[in-house]
N, C-alpha and C positions, 0 to 999 in steps of 0.2 A: 459179514466176513466178522471170524474171530479171530484175534491179533496173536497167533499163537509163538510168532517168532520172538526169542529173546531178545530184549533189547541190550545191546553192548554199553558197557560203563563206559562212555566217553572219557570218564575222568584218566581212565589207564591209559589212552593214547597221547595223553599231555604230556609229552617230553619235557617240555621247556617249564612245566608246573612245580614247585618247591612241595618238598614230601608233606612238609604239614599242611599247606592248600589242597593237597589233592585228599590226603586223608579227612580232614574236615570235611570237605565239599563230599567224598563217599558215605562221610556219616551223616549229612544231611538228605541223600538223595531219600525221596519218600518212599513209604509203602504204597505197594496197589490199594487201590480204594474197590469196595466189592459193595454192590448195592444192599440197601436193606429191605425187608419186604413188606414195610410198611411204605417206601419210598414206592416201590414198584404199585402199592395198591391206590398209592393217590394220585400216581400217574393215571393211571385206569378211568379213577373217579373224574377226574380233570377233564380227560378227553370225552366222556360221557357227556360232563355237562358244556365242552366246548362244540362240540359234534350236534348236540339239538337245541341248545339256549345263545350261544354268540350270534352278534348282528350279523356276521356273515354267515354262519352255521355250517362251516368248510366240514366236507368228509375226513379224517384220517385217512389217508390213502397213500400210495406210492407218490401221487405228486405232493402233498403237503409234506411227507416223507422227503424229499428230494431239497425241500426248501427248507426244512430244519435241519438238516445237513450241513447247507450251506448257512444258517444263521448259527448254528453251532459252533462250527470254524471262525467266524469271524468272533464268536465272544469269547474263544479260547486262545485265539493269536490274531487281535484286529489287525497289529501291525505287521504283521507275516515276517517276525522273527526268532521263532521258535522252531516251526515245523518245515521241514523241508520238502519240497514237491514230490519224494518220493513218497515219502509220508503220507501225503494226500492223496497219491496213484493207491497204494497200500489201502488206503481206508474209503476208497472209492466203491466197491462191494456192498458196503454200508448203507450208501447212499437211501437205498429204498428199502431197507431193512428197521429202521426207526421206529416207524407205525407198526413193526409185529412187535417191535421190543415193548411199545405202552401196552399194546392188545393183548400180548402174550404174557404181560407182567413179567418180563425177562430182561432187565436192562444193562445186560453186561457187555452189550454191544455199544452203547451213550459212556459207559463209566471204562470201558477199554480206551476208547478215543480221549476221554480227562486225563487217563493214568500216564498215554503216552506224551498229552500233553505236559503233565507235570516230569515228566522224566527228562523229555527234551528240556525244558525251561530249569531243570538240576543241572544237565552237562553244561548251557549255556552260563549261567554263572559260574561254574565249577572254571570254565574255560577265559572269564571274565578275570577271576581271581588270579589265576596264574599268568597273565600279564604284567600284574601291577609291580612285579619285581625286577622288571626291565624299564620300565619308563616309555616315554615316547619321545618323539624330534616333532618339532611343528611348524619345518620349515617347507616341507613339501607341499603344493597345491592339490588337497584331498578335498572331497566334501562328503557328506553325509545327508539322505533323504529325512527331510523333516517328517512328514506324513508320508507311511509306506503302505497306506489301506489298499491303493488302488496298483501296488507293485507286485510282481509276481512271487511268490514262495523260491528261496534260495533255492537254485537247481542243485549244488550239489555239498558236500560236507566242506568243502575249500569255501566256495562260495559263503556260507552261512557265517566260518568263523571270520572272515576279509571284513563282513557285515559287524559281527561284535567287537572286531578291534575300534573299530571305526566308532563305535557306539562307546565303549570305554573311552577313546582317545576323546572324545566330546565330553564326556563326564571329569576325565584329568584337568582339560582343557581351560573348562568351565572353573575350577576349582582355581588353577593355576590364574588365571585372570581376576580374581575374588580376591589373591594376594596369598593363598597357601603354598608352604615351600613343598617340595618334591616328597619328603619323608612323612609330612601329614596328610598328604594328596592319598599316598599310596595306604595308609591306613586307614583314612575314611572311607576309600572305596572299598577294601578290602574287607572292612566293617560291613558297608553295604551289601555288597553281592552277599557276603555270608550268611548274613539277615534274610535278603530275599531267600536265600537256598532253603533256611529253617523254614521260612514261614510256609514252606511249601508241604511241609510234614505236617503243620498243624491245620491242616486244610482237612474237613473231615466228608463223610458220603454223602450229609443233606448240605454242604456247597457245592459240590458235584452236581448233585441231582438238581439245586435251584438253575445254575447255569443251564444243563439243559432243558428243564422243563421252561424257561423263560425263551431257549431259543425256539423249541416249539409254539410258546402263545406267540413269541412275536413275528411267528413264520405267518402267521393267521392273519394279523392284524398289530401292528406298533403300540397299543395304548392297554395290550391284554397281557397280564404279567402274574405269576404262580407266587404267591409267598409261603416261605415256609415257616413253620411254628413262632420263632423268633421275630423273624421279619414282618410276620403280622402283628406281632404285638409294638413293635417299632412305628409301625403305620397306623396304629391306633391309637398309638402315643400323639403322632403326629397329629392326627384329626381334633383329638379333645383338650393338647396341649397341658395332659397332668400326667404324671406316671406318682407310683409310689417310691424312694428311697431314701437318699441323705441329701440331694443336693447339693452334689458334686459334681463338675464338666470334669471326665478324667481321658488322658490320651495314653500312650505308652511310647516312654520313651529309656532306649539303650536293654530292653528287658522288663522295664520295671510300667507298671500302673501308676501313670501319676497324677496328681493332683493340678490340673489347670487354671480351675476356677470355682467359686465356692458361691451357690446360689444363696442371694441374700432373702434370711429369713429361713432357710431351710433347717435340717438337723445339725449338719457339718459345720455351717457359719455360727449359730446360734450357741453350739458348745463348747465355741471357741479352743476346740483342741485340735482342730486340722487348720492346715496352712496351704498356700498354694507352692509346688514343687516337693510337697510329701509323699511319700512311696510307698503304695498300698504292697508288703509281700505277704500277707495274708489276712485270710475272710472265715470267721466262724460265727455259726449262727446260733441265736439264743445266749443266755448268760454263762452258759455252761458247756456249750457244743464243742468237737473237736476243732482243731484251726487247720485250714487248706493252705497250704502253699502255695501263691499266685507268681510267684517269679517267672518269667518267661511264657506265662499263658497269652492268648490271646485276650484281647480286650473287650470282647462281647461277652465272653465266657466268662470273666472277671464280673462285670457289670451285672449278667444273670444272678450271679451268687451275692452280690450286694442288693439288689431289688429285690422287693419281698412284700409280707403281708402289711398295712398300716396298722401300727401300732407293735411291731414287732420289733426285737432286739438284733442285730446285727454286728458284731468285736470286728475291729479291723487291726492287724498287727500292722504297724506305723514304720519305717524308718526314716527318720526327720531330712527336710530338706537341706538344712545345714550341714548335714553330717555325709560320713563317707560311707559305703559298702560294707564296712568294717564296725560303724557303729551299734552302740543299743537299740536295739526298739522298742518300742512302746505300744502299747493295748489301748484301743480309744472305742469303748462303747456308745450307740447311737439309738436312737428309736426312730425306726421308719415313718416316716409321713409323707402326705399328699405334696407332690412340687409341682408349681405352676412354670410351664416354659416359656418364661417371658420373655424370651428373645424374640420369639414367633411369633407372640402378640401384637397386635394392632399397637402403634404409635402416635402420639404427634407432637409438631412441632409449630411454632407460631416465628414467622419470619416477618421483618422490617424491610420494607422499599422504599428507598429513597427516592424520588420524583420531583417532578418542577413543578408540583403540585404540593408538596411537603412530603408527609410519609403514610404509605399502607401497610396495612397489617393483611398477611396471606397465611393462611392454618394450611399445614400440610398434614396428612395422616399416611403412612406407611404399613400396608397391610399386605406380609410376606407370605398368607395364605388364606384359603375361605375354610376357615376350621370350625368344625362343630363337634360339641361332646353328645351326640346320638344315644349314646347309652343312656346317658342322666335326663336326654330330654323324653325317650320315652319311658322311662321310669317315672315321668310328671313332676321331674325336678324342675322348680320354676325360677331356681337360679341357675341354670347350666349354663356351660360356657359358650361363647360364637362369637365370630367375626361381628356379625352385626349387631350383637347386644353391644361390644365393646366399642363399636365406631359409634354406636347411639350416645354410648357414654362420653366419647370424646368429643364429639359433635356440642354435648352440652357446652363442656368446660369451653371450647373454643369458640362458639356465641357469646358466653361471658367474657372473652377476652376482646370482642368487639372486631373480630377479623372482617377484611373487606370482601375476601375472595378463598376457595377452598380448592386444593389439589388432592386427588388420592394418587399415590405413586404404587403403583401394581407391577413395578418392574421386578422381574425375575420369580414373579407370583405364579406359580407352577398350576393354580385353581384350587381344587375341595370341593367342599360341600355344594352340589348343586343348588339346594333349598336357599343357602345361604347366599350363594350369586343372586338369586331371585328376591329374595328377602331385604338383602342389600340395597338392592337397584330402587325399592319402592320409597325407600327414605328421601331420593331426590326426585322422583317421578310421581309419587302417588301411587294409587291404585290402578291395576291395569297389568296387560300379561308381557311379560318379560322376555320369555323365549318359547320355542316351540320344539317340541321334541318328537321322533321319529321312529319307532321301532321297527323290528327286522319284519313285520306283516303288513307294516304301512300305515300302522294305526297313528295319527297325529294328534299330539294332547298339547292344550297351549297352558302351560307354567305362569300362573297368576302370582303375585308379591300378598303378602299378609295381611296388607293395608294398615300397617301400624305408622301412617300417618307421614307427611314430609316433613324433615328434620333439617334439612337445609335449601334454603329458596334462592340463596346468593348465586353468584359467579362461581362456576363448576369447571374443574379440569381433572382430566385422567391422563398420568402419565405412563403408558406404557412401553416395552423393549421388547427383543425378539423372545424372551423367557417368560414374557405373560401368555400363559394359555387358559385355556380351557374354561372353568370360571371367571379369569382376567378377562376372556375374551367376552363373555356372555354378559358380565357386567358393562365394558368398555362399548359392545356391540348396542345396549339398549341405549345408553346416554346418549349415543350417536343419534340411532334411530331416533329419539325421542326430541332429538334437537336440545337438550336439557346442558348441556356442557362443550367444551372443545378436547377434542383427544390429542396429545400432543406425545411426539416419541417418535419408536423404528415403527414398523410392521411386526404385530405379534405372531406368534409360535405356529397358528395354524388347526390347530385341535380343536375338532367340530366334532367328538363325539362324547357320548355320556359311560360313564362305569357302574359297576354295582359289585359288591366283595360277597362273593359266596363261601361259606366255613365248609369242606370237606369235613371235616370233623362233626357238622350238624348233620350233613347228609347222612353220614355212615353210623350217626347215632353213639359217638366216642365222646366218653364222660371229659377228660383231658383231650388237649390237642396234641395229633403228633402229624395229622395230615396236612396240616395247614390251608391257605384260602388263594380262592382266584379271583383277582380286581379283572372283571371281563367285560368287554365294550358290548351291549345292550340296545344302544340308540345312537341317533344320529341327531344334533340340534340345529337348530335353525334360528334365525333371526327373526323379530319380529317383520320384518319387512320382507321376509321369506328366503333373503338370501343365507348362506352359511359360511362359518368361518372358517370351514374344512380348506385346508390346502392355503386359501388367499388370506387367512388372518383377518385384523381390523387394520386399515390403512387409515393413521393419524388424519388428522386436519391441519395439524401442523407436521411438518415431516422431517424428523433429526435424520442425519447421514447411519447407515447400515454398518453397525459395528460387527456382525459375524455373517459369514458366508450360509446362504441359503442352502445351500448344497450340503453342506456339512450340521447344522445345525436348524430345527423344524419341521414342522409335518414333510415339506419338501423334498426334505433329503431320505424319509423313504420310500424305498420302491414297492412297496404293496398298501401305501396308504391309503383311505376311500379317496374318491373322487369328488371336486365340488359338484353342487347340484344346487336348486332351490325349490322352494315350493310355494303355493300362496300366501301372501302375505296373512299375518294377524289381525284382527279386528282391535287399530290401535289408535290412539290419538296424539301426535306430537306437542308438547308440553313449552316446545320454543321454538327458536331456529337461530342460530349462531350463524348461518350462509352470510348475511350482511355485513357479519364483522369477522369475517376472515379475512377478507382483502386488508384490511388497517393491522390487523391483529399480526399478518405476514409480511408487511412491509415492514411493521416497528420491528418485527422478530429478527428479519434478514439484516436491518439496519446495525439493529444491537449487537450480534456476535460477529460481524466484522470487525468492532470496536474492541470484541473480549478475548484478552488474549488466551485465557485459558479456552474458549473454545476452541480457539484457532490451532492452539496445541494439542486440543484433543484431535480435531480433524487432521492435524499432520501425523499422529501414531496412528490414526485408523487406516491412513493412505499408506502406511508406513506397514504396516500389520497385513494389508490386501497384500502388496508388494512380496511381501515375507511369502505368504501362504501360496501364489503364483510361480514363485521362483521354485520353492520346494524344496530347498537347498540349503546345507549350511556350511560353512568354511570350517576345514580344521586347521586351516593357517595362522600362527599365531598372531603375524603381522597383522592379517586383515580382521583377523578378530578382535585385536585392539583399537582399531579403528572404529569399528560397528560399535561395539564397548563405548567408547566416548561419545559416538553420536548418540547412542543410546541414553548415557546418561544425561546429556546436556539437554536433550527432549526433556526427559523426567524432571531434570532441575527448573525448565522453564515449565512444566505443568505443575509443579510445587509450590512454585512461587514464592511468598512471604513465609511458607512452610521452612523455608532455609535449606540449608546442606546435610545439616542433621538428621532430615526426613529424608533429603535423598539417598544419601550413605544407608539408612535404615532401610531403602526399599530397593537398593542395587542388587542385581544378582549376584547371591553369595556361591551359588552352585552346589547350594545342599539340599537336601529334603526337608519336609516337616518336622520329621521325626528325628532329624540331624543336630539342628541347632540347640543352643542352652537355652532352657525354657523361660528365662529374664529376658533374652533379646527377642525372642518370638514374641511375647507378650506386648514389648515394646515395638515393635513394627507393626501388630496391630492396630495398638492406640495411634499410631504415626500415621494408617492408613485410614485410621476413623478421622484424624482432624482435616485430612486434604479435602481443599473446594470440590464439590458435586457442580461442575459446571452444568451438566444437563440439569440437573434438578434446579439450579440457580435461575437457568433462563425459564425453565417451567413455571419456577415461581414469577418470573418476571411478568411470564405473559400473563397470568393470572391477575397479576397487577393491574395489566392493560385492560382486561376485560372488564375491572371492577372500575377503571376510567370511562370506558364506554358507556358503562350504565350509568354514572353520574352525569355522562352528557359533558364531559370534559374529553372530546374528540380528537383535541391538538397537544394535549398534557399527559404523556404518559409515560410508563416506569423505563421506556425508551431513551427518555431526554436526556438522564442521565448515567453516565456508564460506573454505577456504582453496586459491587454486587450487594445481592439480600443479604441480612444478618439476621441470626438464630437470636430472637430475646428469650425465648419461654420453650422447655419441654415438658410435655403432658404425659407421663407413662402413668398417672395416677387412674386415669378414667379407663386404661385398658385392665388395672391390676384390681380395680372393685369389684367386688361380689355383692 
């Protein structure tokens, strides 16, 4: 079906709206997007690859079109707050035509769906602004659904307006409870909704195309994705942990691209000419190129201008942080250089744990991802960057500090390089198989590590949570199957599939990237014991309370995930057996957390969150919300403990969105969050101290003997930074 009907401008029906608000919102209505020929060609190329080489190899037919249609609607309007049921009915004839749109390279149908979404969103933001001059009363007993994913679309326009009235009322109430007066609240929200409306006009055809293509790929299987050229570049950066730029972390505040952080050692930091809070209002290339005004630009568009070739010059027109918008600008010239994304690299700390037998030292390596500079490796660069190489250096440092035990923190590590997961495992189990993979033909391959030698043979633990996925699960499962260490935490994500990245431009023989890339599932991986982490994940030996809902986060939340299965075990020999230690470790753990105020506060917070999700409603009555806020602040203060009331105030709900806060306050809150005790990590450190006690034969003298929190005595970022 083609959307031939002219969409009525909803703002004209808002009799209650002010004239200025109506005019502003009308101006912000986005122009319809149209697909470009390169996007249609990219879709066709992707379909050919997916139909032939994907692990499931699902044909692009009406059945897949129907699933893509549902996935697309879910991506456009997950909370069902923009479309009406009548819109869904009107779009229904397209349900079985999306496959034809891809195969005939005519993407008008999916783009018309996207344009309708944009139009509806603009109408809703316009209506939201029209409510602000009236204000709200908060004595009525009204409520708002927190999660509308399983709710129906609004049946009528009146239903939609009432839903948005409640959404705006909730936004107002949050700011009111945070201490803002009505005039300030109206100003904040008017700016918020106007900004949201204007951002619709910054959406490009490639943005719309990516949403549609990912609806198509995820309709096949959850971990297959389309990456446009810019998204592909960012993915590559996340894997190699380096880029060429100026070494500044940027954010958008009030329409200005603002410096949030300077990377130590980067061109911006070394120059001394930029500081946090400076606003970039123009970008120019080379020593004499014309300046491009970037005020009001999208962040990613500005970043693309600032990045460039190593050794080249970029000139920035800067509005200083401490001056108003009418202040004089200054120009800063910087020479681009290679920047290491150090925040995403492996890091280490040494903890001191007080016990009945004195103090023990536990090393903790935090690994955010299994990164690898594959391009440098393929070029033969002997000094290429990788997770295994960085961890190896950190282990040298930790052994020099004479740690008694080692904990690998893989919480929220979503994976990365399969090769890195295999080689990292080898540092702890030695030579042997780590994981098995099975491709679409049923061929099974046993992946063995690179035999780098055992780098650590002492007590070992791995800390995981629901956000630990893929390569993290390969590593944790292998450590568990080999009996090499104790797995601690929540059950992991449950992703047991292998992806490869295919360049559509390489297939089309394009000299410059225009078509993007496919991250495509090509195999399933299995543990050396023959099982798989698919759906079930890795079950820890010492289990923490589940902080997330399995139906909302994790492999089991996908309705088209691959099933759990098993194959024949690999030929491997366990290197240890922690089973005899688990009863004592579990008993000491249970005793300790009963006495740990922070851990108990966390359990209460988790229980409250679960209750909140189950109820799925939030009151719009001010008295009720003030009571709830007081209880929440009391729990927060209890969790912060020694951090004090200042920390509690910094982290309390202020009703603001991330780009509405003053930068200095946002940075201060971020700094405060880093100082808060991590009860889950501290307990895992204590468990490793217990493991060391058992190895030493001190079965009755464990970390649990003293209710004292582990203390950080040393940080070791240098090992991860060295080349």
